[in-house]
C-alpha positions as CSV (number, residue, x, y, z in Angstrom):
1,M,82.0,115.7,121.8
2,K,85.1,117.2,120.3
3,E,85.3,117.4,116.6
4,F,87.5,114.9,114.7
5,P,88.3,117.1,111.6
6,M,90.2,114.9,109.2
7,S,90.1,116.9,106.0
8,F,92.4,119.7,104.8
9,T,92.2,121.7,101.7
10,R,94.3,120.8,98.6
11,R,95.4,124.5,98.4
12,G,96.5,124.5,102.0
13,A,100.1,125.0,101.1
14,L,99.3,128.0,98.9
15,A,96.8,129.6,101.2
16,A,97.7,128.8,104.8
17,T,95.0,131.0,106.2
18,A,92.2,129.2,104.3
19,A,93.7,125.8,105.3
20,F,93.7,126.8,109.0
21,A,90.1,128.0,108.7
22,L,89.0,124.6,107.2
23,L,91.0,122.6,109.8
24,P,90.9,124.5,113.2
25,A,92.0,121.4,115.2
26,M,94.7,120.1,113.0
27,P,97.5,122.6,113.0
28,R,99.8,123.3,110.0
29,L,102.5,124.0,112.5
30,V,104.8,126.1,110.4
31,R,107.1,127.5,113.1
32,A,110.7,127.6,114.2
33,E,112.3,124.2,114.7
34,T,113.3,125.3,118.2
35,T,109.7,125.5,119.3
36,P,108.4,122.0,120.2
37,M,104.9,120.9,119.3
38,T,102.8,119.5,122.2
39,L,100.8,116.3,122.5
40,R,98.9,115.1,125.5
41,T,97.4,111.7,126.3
42,T,94.0,112.2,127.8
43,T,90.5,110.9,128.2
44,R,87.5,112.2,126.3
45,V,83.8,111.5,125.9
46,I,82.4,110.4,122.5
47,E,78.9,109.4,121.6
48,V,78.2,105.9,120.2
49,A,74.7,104.8,119.2
50,G,73.3,107.6,121.2
51,K,75.2,106.7,124.4
52,A,78.2,108.5,126.0
53,A,81.4,106.6,126.3
54,T,84.7,107.7,127.8
55,V,87.7,106.7,125.8
56,F,91.4,107.7,125.5
57,G,92.8,110.2,123.1
58,I,96.1,111.8,121.9
59,E,95.5,115.5,121.4
60,N,97.6,118.4,119.9
61,A,97.8,121.9,121.3
62,Q,94.6,122.9,119.5
63,G,92.6,120.0,120.9
64,G,92.5,117.9,117.7
65,A,93.7,114.4,117.2
66,G,97.3,113.7,116.4
67,L,99.6,115.7,114.1
68,I,100.2,116.8,110.6
69,L,103.7,117.8,109.7
70,D,105.0,119.7,106.7
71,P,107.7,118.5,104.4
72,G,111.1,118.8,106.1
73,Q,109.6,119.6,109.5
74,R,111.2,117.7,112.4
75,F,109.2,115.6,114.8
76,H,110.0,117.9,117.7
77,V,107.4,117.1,120.3
78,D,106.8,117.4,124.0
79,L,104.4,114.5,125.1
80,R,102.6,115.0,128.4
81,N,100.6,112.3,130.1
82,E,97.2,113.6,131.3
83,A,95.4,110.2,130.9
84,G,95.3,109.4,134.6
85,V,97.4,106.2,134.2
86,S,100.9,105.2,133.2
87,T,101.3,105.1,129.4
88,L,103.7,105.6,126.5
89,I,103.1,106.3,122.8
90,H,104.7,104.5,119.9
91,W,105.1,106.4,116.6
92,H,103.9,103.6,114.2
93,G,105.7,103.7,110.8
94,Q,108.4,106.1,112.0
95,I,112.1,105.2,112.5
96,P,113.1,107.2,115.6
97,P,116.2,106.5,117.7
98,N,115.4,103.4,119.7
99,L,115.2,105.4,122.9
100,Q,112.2,107.3,121.4
101,D,110.4,104.3,119.9
102,G,107.7,104.4,122.6
103,V,107.6,100.8,124.1
104,P,107.3,100.8,127.9
105,D,110.4,99.5,129.5
106,A,112.1,98.8,126.2
107,P,114.2,100.6,127.0
108,L,112.5,103.6,128.8
109,A,109.8,103.4,131.4
110,A,106.3,104.5,130.7
111,L,105.2,108.0,131.7
112,N,103.4,108.3,135.0
113,P,100.4,110.6,135.2
114,G,101.6,114.2,135.0
115,E,105.0,113.4,133.5
116,S,106.4,114.6,130.2
117,R,109.0,113.5,127.7
118,S,110.6,115.2,124.7
119,Y,111.1,113.7,121.3
120,D,113.2,115.0,118.4
121,F,113.9,113.1,115.2
122,E,113.5,113.4,111.4
123,P,110.2,111.8,110.6
124,A,109.5,109.4,107.7
125,P,107.0,110.9,105.2
126,G,103.6,109.4,104.6
127,T,100.5,108.3,106.3
128,H,101.3,107.0,109.8
129,W,99.8,107.0,113.2
130,M,100.5,107.0,116.9
131,H,99.2,104.7,119.7
132,A,99.9,103.4,123.2
133,H,101.9,100.2,123.1
134,I,99.7,98.7,125.8
135,P,97.0,96.5,124.4
136,V,94.2,97.5,126.8
137,Q,94.9,101.2,126.1
138,E,94.9,100.8,122.4
139,I,91.6,98.9,122.6
140,A,90.3,101.9,124.5
141,M,91.3,104.2,121.6
142,M,94.6,105.6,122.7
143,A,95.5,106.4,119.1
144,A,95.6,109.3,116.6
145,P,96.9,110.1,113.1
146,L,100.4,111.1,112.3
147,I,100.7,112.5,108.8
148,V,104.0,113.7,107.4
149,R,103.5,115.4,104.0
150,R,105.8,115.2,101.1
151,P,106.7,118.1,98.8
152,E,104.5,116.7,96.1
153,D,101.5,116.8,98.5
154,L,101.9,120.6,98.6
155,R,102.0,120.8,94.8
156,A,99.1,118.4,94.1
157,D,95.8,120.0,93.3
158,R,93.7,117.8,95.6
159,Q,92.0,117.8,99.0
160,E,93.3,115.5,101.7
161,V,91.0,113.5,103.9
162,V,92.0,111.2,106.8
163,M,89.8,108.1,107.4
164,F,90.7,106.8,110.9
165,L,89.2,103.4,111.7
166,H,88.5,101.8,115.0
167,D,86.5,99.1,116.7
168,F,84.6,100.0,119.8
169,T,83.1,98.1,122.8
170,F,81.2,99.5,125.8
171,R,82.8,96.7,127.8
172,T,86.2,97.3,129.5
173,P,89.2,96.0,127.6
174,E,89.9,93.6,130.4
175,D,86.4,92.1,130.2
176,M,86.7,91.9,126.4
177,L,90.1,90.1,126.6
178,A,88.8,87.7,129.3
179,E,85.8,86.8,127.2
180,I,87.9,86.1,124.1
181,Q,90.4,84.0,126.1
182,S,87.6,82.0,127.7
183,G,86.5,81.0,124.2
184,H,83.2,82.9,124.5
185,G,84.1,86.0,122.4
186,G,80.8,86.1,120.5
187,P,78.4,89.0,120.3
188,A,79.6,91.8,122.5
189,H,77.3,93.0,125.4
190,A,77.3,96.4,126.8
191,G,79.2,96.8,130.1
192,T,78.1,98.8,133.1
193,S,80.8,101.5,132.8
194,A,81.8,103.7,129.9
195,A,85.2,104.3,131.4
196,P,88.2,102.7,129.6
197,A,90.0,100.2,131.7
198,M,93.7,100.9,131.8
199,G,96.9,98.9,131.9
200,A,100.6,99.5,132.4
201,M,103.6,97.5,131.2
202,S,106.1,96.2,133.7
203,G,109.0,94.4,132.1
204,M,106.8,94.0,129.0
205,D,104.0,92.4,131.0
206,H,100.8,93.5,129.3
207,S,98.6,92.9,132.4
208,A,96.2,95.6,133.6
209,H,97.0,97.5,136.7
210,G,94.4,100.2,137.2
211,T,91.3,102.0,135.9
212,A,90.7,105.3,134.4
213,P,88.6,108.1,135.9
214,A,84.9,107.5,135.8
215,P,83.1,109.0,132.9
216,S,81.5,112.5,133.2
217,A,78.6,111.4,131.0
218,P,76.0,108.7,131.6
219,A,77.2,105.2,131.2
220,P,75.8,103.1,128.4
221,S,73.0,100.6,129.0
222,G,73.1,98.5,125.9
223,P,74.9,97.4,122.8
224,A,75.2,99.4,119.6
225,S,72.0,99.4,117.6
226,S,71.5,97.2,114.5
227,A,70.8,98.2,110.9
228,H,68.4,101.0,110.0
229,D,65.5,99.8,107.9
230,G,63.5,101.7,105.4
231,H,65.9,104.5,104.7
232,D,65.7,106.2,101.3
233,M,68.8,105.2,99.4
234,S,67.8,106.6,96.0
235,G,70.3,108.6,94.1
236,M,73.2,107.2,96.1
237,A,75.7,104.5,94.9
238,M,76.1,101.9,97.6
239,P,79.5,100.3,98.2
240,G,79.6,96.5,98.4
241,M,77.9,96.0,95.1
242,A,79.4,95.3,91.6
243,M,82.9,96.6,90.8
244,S,84.7,97.2,87.6
245,G,88.4,96.7,87.0
246,H,90.1,94.1,89.1
247,D,87.9,92.6,91.8
248,M,89.8,92.4,95.1
249,S,87.0,90.5,96.7
250,A,87.2,87.6,94.3
251,M,89.2,85.4,96.7
252,S,90.3,82.1,95.2
253,G,92.0,80.9,98.3
254,M,90.7,79.5,101.6
255,D,87.0,79.3,102.3
256,M,85.8,81.7,105.0
257,G,84.2,78.9,106.9
258,A,87.6,77.3,107.4
259,M,89.1,80.4,109.0
260,D,88.7,82.2,112.3
261,L,88.1,85.8,111.1
262,N,86.7,87.7,114.0
263,D,87.0,86.5,117.6
264,F,85.0,89.3,119.1
265,D,81.9,91.2,118.0
266,F,82.3,94.8,118.9
267,D,79.4,97.1,119.7
268,A,80.4,99.6,116.9
269,Y,82.8,100.2,114.2
270,L,84.0,103.8,113.9
271,V,85.3,106.2,111.3
272,N,86.7,109.4,112.7
273,D,84.9,108.5,116.0
274,R,81.5,108.2,114.3
275,T,79.2,105.4,113.1
276,L,76.8,105.5,110.1
277,D,74.1,106.7,112.5
278,D,75.8,110.1,112.1
279,P,78.7,109.8,109.7
280,E,81.2,112.6,109.0
281,I,80.3,114.5,105.8
282,I,83.3,115.9,104.1
283,R,82.5,118.8,101.8
284,V,84.4,118.4,98.5
285,E,84.7,120.4,95.3
286,T,82.7,119.6,92.3
287,G,84.9,117.5,90.0
288,G,87.7,117.8,92.4
289,R,90.4,115.2,93.4
290,V,90.7,113.7,96.9
291,L,93.6,111.9,98.6
292,L,92.0,109.6,101.1
293,R,94.5,108.6,103.9
294,V,93.1,105.5,105.5
295,I,94.5,104.3,108.9
296,N,93.3,101.0,110.4
297,A,93.7,101.7,114.2
298,A,91.3,98.9,115.1
299,S,92.4,96.6,117.8
300,A,91.1,93.3,116.2
301,T,89.2,94.1,113.0
302,T,90.3,94.0,109.3
303,F,88.3,96.2,106.9
304,W,87.7,96.6,103.2
305,I,87.5,100.2,101.9
306,D,84.7,100.2,99.4
307,S,83.7,103.1,97.1
308,A,81.1,101.3,94.9
309,A,81.1,102.7,91.4
310,L,83.5,105.5,92.3
311,P,86.9,104.7,90.8
312,M,89.9,104.8,93.2
313,R,93.7,104.5,92.7
314,L,95.8,103.0,95.4
315,V,99.0,105.1,95.5
316,A,100.7,104.2,98.8
317,V,100.6,101.6,101.5
318,D,102.0,102.1,105.0
319,G,103.1,105.6,103.9
320,Q,105.2,104.2,101.1
321,P,104.4,105.1,97.4
322,V,103.4,102.2,95.1
323,Q,102.7,102.1,91.4
324,P,99.0,103.2,91.1
325,L,96.5,100.4,91.2
326,A,93.0,101.0,90.1
327,G,89.9,99.5,91.8
328,Q,86.8,100.2,93.9
329,R,87.7,98.0,96.9
330,F,90.9,97.6,98.8
331,G,91.6,96.0,102.2
332,L,93.8,96.7,105.2
333,S,94.5,94.8,108.4
334,M,95.3,96.2,111.8
335,G,98.1,98.7,111.8
336,Q,98.2,99.1,108.0
337,R,97.5,102.3,106.0
338,L,96.2,103.0,102.4
339,D,96.5,106.2,100.4
340,L,93.6,106.3,97.8
341,E,93.3,108.9,95.1
342,I,89.8,109.6,93.9
343,D,88.6,111.8,91.0
344,L,85.1,113.0,91.6
345,P,82.9,112.8,88.5
346,G,81.0,116.1,89.3
347,A,78.5,117.1,91.9
348,G,76.9,114.6,94.3
349,A,77.4,112.5,97.4
350,W,79.6,109.4,97.6
351,P,79.8,107.1,100.7
352,I,83.2,105.6,101.3
353,L,82.5,102.5,103.5
354,A,84.7,100.4,105.8
355,L,83.3,96.9,105.6
356,R,84.2,94.5,108.4
357,E,85.7,91.3,106.8
358,G,83.5,88.2,107.0
359,A,80.5,90.1,108.4
360,R,77.8,92.6,107.6
361,E,78.8,95.5,109.8
362,Q,80.0,98.6,108.1
363,S,81.0,102.2,108.9
364,G,82.2,105.0,106.8
365,L,82.2,108.7,105.8
366,V,80.6,110.6,102.9
367,L,82.2,112.8,100.4
368,A,79.6,115.4,99.3
369,T,79.6,118.6,97.2
370,A,77.8,121.6,98.6
371,G,74.0,121.2,98.6
372,A,74.1,117.5,97.6
373,P,71.5,115.4,99.4
374,V,73.0,112.7,101.7
375,A,70.9,109.6,102.2
376,K,70.9,107.6,105.4
377,L,73.2,104.6,105.4
378,P,72.5,101.3,107.2
379,L,74.8,99.9,109.8
380,L,74.5,96.4,108.2
381,A,75.2,95.6,104.6
382,E,72.9,93.2,102.8
383,N,75.6,90.5,102.5
384,P,78.8,89.8,104.5
385,A,82.0,91.2,103.2
386,P,84.6,88.5,102.1
387,A,87.6,87.5,104.0
388,F,90.6,89.8,103.4
389,D,93.3,88.7,100.9
390,T,93.3,85.0,101.8
391,D,95.4,84.3,98.7
392,L,97.4,87.6,98.9
393,A,95.9,88.7,95.6
394,Q,96.0,92.3,96.7
395,E,99.5,92.2,98.1
396,S,100.9,90.4,95.1
397,R,99.8,93.3,92.8
398,L,101.6,96.0,94.7
399,R,104.9,97.3,93.4
400,A,107.1,99.9,95.2
401,V,107.8,103.1,93.3
402,S,111.4,102.9,94.7
403,G,112.3,99.6,96.5
404,L,115.5,98.2,98.0
405,A,118.4,97.3,95.7
406,P,118.1,93.6,95.0
407,I,120.6,91.2,96.5
408,E,120.7,87.6,95.5
409,G,121.5,84.5,97.4
410,I,120.1,85.4,100.9
411,A,118.6,82.5,102.8
412,P,115.5,83.8,104.6
413,R,115.1,83.4,108.3
414,M,112.0,81.3,108.8
415,V,109.6,82.7,111.5
416,M,106.6,80.5,112.3
417,L,103.3,82.1,113.3
418,G,101.1,79.8,115.3
419,G,98.3,79.6,117.8
420,S,94.7,78.5,118.3
421,M,91.4,79.6,119.6
422,Q,91.2,76.9,122.2
423,P,93.3,77.4,124.2
424,Y,93.6,81.0,123.2
425,R,97.3,81.3,122.7
426,W,99.3,82.9,119.9
427,T,103.0,82.4,119.3
428,I,106.1,83.3,117.2
429,D,108.2,80.2,116.7
430,D,106.0,78.4,119.1
431,R,106.9,80.8,121.9
432,T,105.2,83.6,123.7
433,W,106.9,86.9,124.8
434,Q,107.8,85.4,128.2
435,D,110.0,82.7,126.6
436,R,110.8,84.5,123.3
437,A,113.7,83.6,121.1
438,P,114.9,87.0,119.6
439,I,115.6,87.3,115.9
440,A,119.2,88.3,115.3
441,A,120.4,90.8,112.7
442,T,123.5,92.9,111.9
443,S,123.2,96.6,111.2
444,G,123.5,97.4,107.5
445,E,123.6,93.7,106.5
446,R,120.7,92.8,104.3
447,M,118.5,89.9,105.6
448,E,115.2,88.3,104.8
449,I,112.5,87.0,107.0
450,M,109.8,84.5,105.8
451,F,106.7,84.6,107.9
452,H,105.0,81.2,107.7
453,N,101.5,81.2,109.2
454,M,100.4,77.8,110.3
455,S,97.4,79.0,112.2
456,M,93.8,79.5,111.1
457,M,93.8,83.3,111.8
458,G,95.6,86.0,109.8
459,H,98.3,88.0,111.5
460,P,99.3,91.6,110.7
461,M,103.0,91.5,111.6
462,H,104.6,94.9,112.5
463,L,108.3,95.6,112.8
464,H,109.4,98.6,114.8
465,G,112.1,101.0,113.6
466,H,112.3,99.7,110.1
467,H,110.7,99.6,106.7
468,F,110.9,96.4,104.7
469,Q,110.1,95.3,101.2
470,I,107.8,92.3,100.3
471,V,109.9,90.1,98.0
472,G,108.0,86.8,98.1
473,I,104.6,85.3,98.5
474,N,104.1,81.6,98.9
475,G,107.5,81.0,97.4
476,Q,107.0,83.2,94.4
477,R,109.6,86.0,94.2
478,F,108.7,89.6,93.1
479,A,109.7,93.2,94.0
480,G,106.6,94.2,96.0
481,A,105.7,97.1,98.3
482,L,107.7,98.8,101.0
483,R,105.8,98.4,104.4
484,D,106.2,98.3,108.1
485,T,103.1,96.0,108.7
486,V,102.4,93.0,106.5
487,Y,99.3,90.8,106.7
488,V,100.0,87.0,106.6
489,P,96.8,85.0,106.0
490,P,96.3,81.4,107.3
491,M,98.4,78.7,105.7
492,S,100.5,81.2,103.8
493,S,104.0,82.6,103.7
494,V,105.3,86.1,103.0
495,T,109.0,86.9,102.6
496,L,110.4,90.4,103.3
497,A,113.8,92.0,102.8
498,I,115.2,94.3,105.5
499,N,118.3,96.5,105.8
500,P,118.7,96.4,109.6
501,G,119.2,99.8,111.1
502,E,120.2,101.1,114.5
503,A,121.9,98.5,116.8
504,A,119.2,98.0,119.4
505,R,116.4,95.7,120.5
506,W,113.3,96.4,118.4
507,M,109.8,94.9,118.8
508,L,108.3,92.5,116.2
509,H,104.7,91.5,116.9
510,C,101.2,90.8,115.6
511,H,99.1,94.0,115.6
512,H,95.9,92.1,116.6
513,M,95.7,93.2,120.2
514,P,94.3,90.0,121.8
515,H,97.1,88.1,120.0
516,L,99.7,90.6,121.3
517,E,98.2,90.4,124.8
518,T,98.6,86.6,124.9
519,G,102.2,86.8,123.9
520,M,102.6,87.1,120.1
521,M,105.6,89.3,120.2
522,T,109.4,88.9,120.0
523,E,112.5,91.0,119.6
524,F,114.4,91.9,116.4
525,V,117.8,92.4,117.9
526,V,120.2,94.3,115.7
527,S,124.0,94.2,116.5
528,A,126.6,96.7,115.3
């Protein structure tokens, strides 16, 4: 299995040689702007619960996942499709020219196997990611980090660690989607093939059209294993227990029993391609500072990031700085990102867990100083994690470091989010993609959108080609965070302000892949 090295030294900008030694597969890429970087879509074999599985990947020239760019460096990339099926990559959180946004047939066609395409634009700084804009391919892990560092990142005396979250099933994505849509999306069962099933878009139809090459390793024969029992947990703080400061899990809103939280039980939940059977151990300095860049690349799972008694500061969401917020547990839905700053108290080992909302499953990584013992961690927590941000308590506490200039008297455009589990159909303004009613905007003319969710599932709503500011929650106005993906819980409303950009047709959709697959997407059409 290829390594998924997601840590780079805090002194990397001052000692490039040392940084490259610590991160052989994530290039610093300090080179002439005329030399394009390379990315390739591919298939790769990972090990999950002791079984081999073939999944997709997006690899750089050194064979690592995704890209890290330096301050001021252009996104000058040649993308080559070596995945064996037609695909195209969306640069989530970036604001490229519309032609380079990466949605098949909107406006450019997907790349056929063996084809390449060049990209060149000024990237937005922050923690972002890249993924196929084809649901079955994203479910099969066609995704990778895209980190664009700021000048202050080079000056900061801290180590950077990427925490890339995914949900995994041994079943084909088509089988998974069929089971969910049939109303039987309960505990996942292992499929008979480890190969990821593929799809291709034709006129924005998300239907599948082909399959990937067969895996080179043995196919799995059963689901991911359950929790480990009897492991020695002494000397190790366990996330999920008591917290100090504000408690982001103290939800005063809707009862979990009234909501539909998880419509599919995956076989495993991964952090940097690994489970807690064999978590990634990040070596850190005694008493050092860590910037944890968390990316939720899961297709249908919301997570809490839990550090137990280790204090954290939330300093950015979706790549955009926020006024620091202290706590030990923060959540993020599909497509969202968190930047968490952690001051280590000395020597030791500290698990950072990703807790599946409304369930006991957990994954994670471990920060450990040299020589510190690392205890075995269970795959199941003692108690289920709470539902995420049902009353938007976390979102309401966020404040942008530098937001949009306020403009009064704008009437929000109401956008209704709806759907049901039976029949399994998810809509925007009571329409699916096939009969969509685009949202109109004018370039440079401030507008507001109010997402009103009348369904019993939460929806992470992502707008392409723009950043927006949260300016209202359930009718209460405030100057919130800048984002590109906002979570709207059941029976709630969130208002966002946007300065529409390039005159073009941009996608607006739910980032829950089964919801997207069943049509929860429309267009944000900007006119000149």
